[in-house]
N, C-alpha and C positions, 0 to 999 in steps of 0.2 A: 160770807157775810151778806145779809140782805141789803138791798139797795137803800142808801140813805136818801131822804126825800127833801127837796127844796121846800123851804117855808116851815120846816119842823125844827125844833130845838132839841139838841142832844147834849149829854155830858161829854166833855172833852178834856184832854190833857194837852196843854200848849207847852212845847219843849223848852223854850227860852224864858218862860215865866218863872219868877222867883218862887221857890218852894215846890214847883211843878204841881201846883194844886189843881184839882179838878174844878171846872167851871162850866156853866151852860154856854152853848154857842149855837147860832142860827146857821143852817145850811143855806147858802145862796146859789150854789152851782145848780144848773139844770139837771133834772132827773136823768136824762139820757147820758150826760157826762158822768153823773154819779154811778150809773150802772156799769159804765165801760172803763172808767179811769181807776187808778189805784189811790187817788187822793180826792178830796172835796174842798170846795171853797167855803169858808165859814167866817162869821163875824162873832166875836165873843160878847157875852153879856156881863154886866156888873150890877151889883146892888148898891154900889156907891154912886149916888145920884148927883151928877153935875150937869148944869145946862151947857150945851155946846151945839153948834149947828150941825155936827156930825153924829149926835146922839139922838136916838129915838126911844122914848119911854114906852115900856110895856107894863100894864097893870098886873097885879097878882092874878093868876088864872090864865092870862094870855099864853097860849102855847104850852100850858101845863106848869109854868113857873109858879113858885110859891110866894114870892115877894116882889114888890115894885122894883123894876130893874130898867137899865138902859142897854140898848144895842149900840155898841161902840164902833160905828161904821168906819172910823179912821183906822181901825185895827184889822181890816180885812186880811185874811191869811189863807194859805193852803195847808191842809194837814193830811197825812197818810190816814187811810180809813181805820187802821188799827188804833189810832188815838181817840176814836169816838166809841162810846158805848152804843151798840147798834140798835137800841130801842129808843124811840123818841120819848121825851119827857111827857108830851101831850100831843094834842092835835095841831094842825097847821095854823099859822097866823092868818088873819083875814087878808084878802087881796088889797084892801085899802092900807092896812098896816105895812104890807110888803112894798107897796108903792112908796110909802114914806121912807122906808129903809133904802130902797133903790135910789131915791133922790139924795138921801144923806150920803150914800156911797159915792155917788157922782160928785157931790160937794167935796168929799174927802180927797178925791183924785184931781180936783181942780177944774171940773166942769161946772160952770157957773149956773147953779140952780137956785132961784130966789127962795127965801124962806117964806112959808105961808103963815 
């Protein structure tokens, strides 16, 4: 499998999710880890929009997604590479958007990052 890339969104199957439906997820793990490990660190996206301090909104078109979505940073997880379709949905998210997501992940694990 080609290396999965940090900042790109891929289709994934999350094992414990009801219905085992396919959903988009953002790869957070560094590229060097993605190349060497058998798994990747991801955060799932949802098109059900709810305001939360651990959610980051993405517009349609961001990273290749088709509809307004949120990155659910409180649901950070590790998946075996086989659970990801190996071709990204689109291009990488911007560095500014990735910084927002990184702050939301830190909030989700209890590191006090103020909302902006």
